[in-house]
C-alpha positions in Angstrom: -54.2 80.8 195.7 -51.9 77.9 197.6 -49.0 78.7 199.2 -45.4 77.3 198.3 -43.8 75.3 201.1 -40.4 75.8 202.4 -39.9 72.5 203.8 -36.7 70.9 202.2 -38.1 68.1 200.0 -36.8 64.9 201.4 -34.4 62.8 198.9 -35.1 58.8 197.3 -33.5 56.6 200.0 -31.3 53.2 199.0 -32.6 50.5 201.1 -29.7 48.6 203.0 -30.9 45.4 203.1 -31.3 43.7 200.2 -28.3 45.7 198.3 -25.9 44.2 201.1 -27.0 41.2 200.2 -25.8 42.2 196.1 -22.5 44.0 197.5 -21.6 40.8 199.1 -21.8 38.6 195.7 -19.7 41.8 193.9 -17.4 41.3 196.8 -17.2 37.5 197.0 -16.6 37.9 192.6 -14.1 40.3 193.2 -12.0 38.0 195.9 -12.5 34.9 193.4 -10.3 37.3 190.6 -7.7 37.9 193.6 -7.6 34.2 194.6 -7.3 32.9 191.2 -4.4 35.6 190.5 -2.8 33.9 193.6 -3.2 30.7 192.7 -5.6 29.7 195.1 -8.5 28.5 192.9 -10.2 26.8 195.3 -11.0 29.5 197.3 -11.5 31.3 194.3 -14.5 28.3 193.2 -15.6 29.0 196.5 -16.7 32.3 195.8 -18.1 31.6 193.0 -20.2 29.4 194.8 -21.3 32.3 197.7 -21.9 34.9 195.4 -24.4 33.0 193.8 -25.4 32.6 197.7 -25.8 36.3 198.1 -27.1 36.7 194.9 -30.1 34.5 195.5 -30.9 36.1 198.4 -30.9 40.1 197.5 -34.1 39.6 195.3 -36.1 37.6 198.1 -35.2 39.8 200.6 -36.1 43.1 198.3 -39.6 41.0 197.4 -40.3 39.8 201.0 -39.2 43.2 202.2 -41.2 45.2 199.6 -38.0 47.3 199.2 -37.2 46.7 195.4 -36.6 49.7 193.6 -34.9 50.5 189.8 -31.7 51.4 191.4 -31.3 47.3 193.2 -32.3 45.9 189.8 -29.3 48.1 188.0 -26.7 47.3 190.9 -27.8 43.6 190.7 -27.1 43.1 186.9 -23.3 44.8 187.9 -22.5 42.5 190.2 -23.9 39.5 188.3 -21.3 40.8 185.3 -18.6 40.8 188.3 -19.5 38.0 190.2 -20.7 35.7 187.0 -19.4 37.2 183.8 -15.8 38.1 184.5 -14.2 36.5 187.9 -15.6 33.0 186.1 -14.0 33.5 183.0 -10.6 34.8 184.4 -10.3 31.8 187.1 -10.5 29.5 184.6 -8.3 31.5 182.4 -6.0 31.1 185.1 -6.1 27.6 186.3 -7.0 26.0 182.7 -7.1 28.2 179.8 -4.1 30.0 180.2 -2.1 26.8 178.5 -3.7 27.4 175.4 -2.4 30.9 174.2 -4.9 33.1 172.4 -7.3 30.6 171.7 -7.7 30.2 175.7 -8.1 33.7 176.5 -10.7 33.9 173.6 -12.5 31.4 175.0 -12.9 32.6 178.0 -14.2 36.1 177.0 -16.9 34.3 174.5 -17.9 33.3 178.3 -18.2 36.7 179.7 -19.3 38.5 176.2 -22.4 36.0 176.6 -23.0 36.9 180.4 -23.4 40.7 178.8 -25.7 39.9 176.1 -27.5 37.2 178.6 -28.3 40.4 181.1 -28.9 42.6 178.5 -31.5 40.8 177.0 -33.1 40.0 180.4 -33.3 43.3 181.4 -35.4 44.6 178.1 -37.2 41.7 177.4 -40.9 41.3 179.0 -40.9 37.4 180.1 -43.9 35.7 178.8 -43.5 32.8 180.9 -42.4 32.8 184.4 -41.7 29.1 184.5 -39.0 28.8 182.3 -36.1 31.4 181.3 -34.5 31.9 177.4 -31.2 30.4 177.4 -29.4 29.0 180.9 -29.3 31.9 183.2 -25.7 33.3 184.0 -25.7 32.0 187.7 -25.6 28.6 186.6 -23.6 28.9 183.9 -20.8 30.8 186.5 -22.0 27.7 188.9 -20.6 25.4 185.8 -17.5 27.2 185.7 -16.7 26.9 189.1 -17.5 23.8 189.6 -14.8 22.0 186.8 -12.5 24.4 188.1 -13.8 23.1 191.9 -13.9 19.5 191.4 -11.2 19.4 188.3 -8.5 21.4 190.5 -7.2 18.1 191.7 -8.8 15.3 189.5 -8.0 16.5 186.1 -4.5 16.4 184.6 -3.7 19.7 182.2 -2.5 18.7 179.2 -3.2 20.3 175.8 -6.2 18.0 175.6 -7.6 18.5 178.6 -8.0 22.3 178.0 -9.1 22.2 174.8 -12.2 20.0 176.4 -12.4 22.5 179.0 -12.4 25.9 176.5 -15.1 24.1 174.5 -17.2 23.4 177.6 -17.0 27.1 178.2 -18.3 28.0 174.8 -20.7 26.5 174.9 -22.2 27.0 178.4 -22.0 30.7 176.2 -23.8 29.3 173.6 -27.0 28.7 176.1 -26.9 31.8 177.5 -27.8 33.5 174.4 -29.9 30.7 172.8 -33.6 30.4 172.8 -33.3 26.9 174.6 -35.3 27.0 177.5 -34.4 26.2 181.1 -36.9 25.7 184.2 -37.0 28.2 186.3 -38.8 26.7 189.5 -40.4 30.2 189.8 -43.9 28.8 190.3 -42.8 26.6 193.1 -44.9 28.0 195.8 -42.4 26.8 199.2 -45.6 28.3 201.8 -47.7 25.6 199.8 -47.7 21.8 201.5 -45.5 19.5 199.9 -45.3 15.8 199.8 -42.9 14.4 201.9 -40.8 13.0 198.9 -39.7 16.6 198.3 -38.5 17.1 201.9 -36.6 13.7 202.0 -34.9 14.3 198.4 -33.8 17.8 199.6 -32.0 16.4 202.5 -30.6 13.8 200.3 -28.8 16.7 198.1 -27.5 18.1 201.0 -26.0 15.2 202.6 -24.8 14.3 199.0 -23.1 18.4 199.0 -21.6 17.5 202.6 -19.9 14.4 201.8 -18.4 15.8 198.5 -19.0 19.5 197.9 -17.0 19.7 194.6 -18.1 16.8 192.5 -22.0 17.2 193.7 -22.2 21.1 192.9 -20.4 20.6 189.3 -22.8 17.6 188.5 -26.0 19.7 190.1 -25.4 22.8 188.1 -24.0 20.7 184.6 -27.4 18.5 184.7 -29.4 21.8 184.8 -27.3 23.0 181.9 -28.0 20.0 180.1 -32.0 19.8 181.0 -32.7 22.4 178.0 -30.9 21.0 175.1 -32.5 17.6 176.5 -36.3 18.8 177.0 -36.2 20.6 173.9 -35.4 17.8 171.7 -37.6 15.8 173.9 -40.4 18.3 172.7 -39.1 18.6 169.1 -39.5 14.3 169.0 -42.8 14.7 170.6 -44.0 17.2 167.4 -42.8 15.0 165.0 -44.2 12.1 166.3 -47.6 14.0 166.4 -47.0 15.2 163.1 -46.4 11.9 161.7 -49.9 10.3 163.1 -51.3 13.2 162.0 -50.5 12.5 158.1 -51.1 8.8 159.0 -54.7 9.6 159.7 -55.1 12.1 156.8 -53.8 9.6 154.2 -56.4 7.0 155.9 -59.5 8.9 155.4 -58.1 10.4 152.0 
């Protein structure tokens, strides 16, 4: 008969390093809201991009240090909801959509609700492909919103027409998050392997462009990514239609 030990059971700890990046993203998202309430929209947009950087690091740090935990995954989702769901919607509402009254805050709510639905689907769905996301992730979606604010702050005159266009863009981005449109995840890229020289050159050129004009370039990059999914889907459907027409023609010729 084995004796019971009286040693105290050690509780399961929480890894500090990856969760620090997650909390950093949460802090940046909260700061974006505070900055927007004070009318500092450029600072608010920059804070959202900083939150995106922090969010991209927490998972990679957890995988590299083998400190992935269910707690970290749940904390990451909650942080994403604030930093990429609530913060971008409130920032763009305070900057432009407030001029549209009820339609403005409803458009902002559609974006926030889409982020919540996107995160819930992602957390409960078993991914069949690592190469693609189903629907645009909330991080680049928030990048589009923050880019609109940062690039448009000094360039876009806020009148009834421009505010309606901005509201429609926000709703469309929200719709892309909950859609079945596929977006490249780039998770299949192994940065430890050898890459062509042109990839290094392209990366340097992108960094130089961002340094020259961060608001416009970041907005352009995330907007192109947001458009890449629908464009690729339309291209794929067109190819399938052409293939069906070719097959139908061959079958009719044989008959």
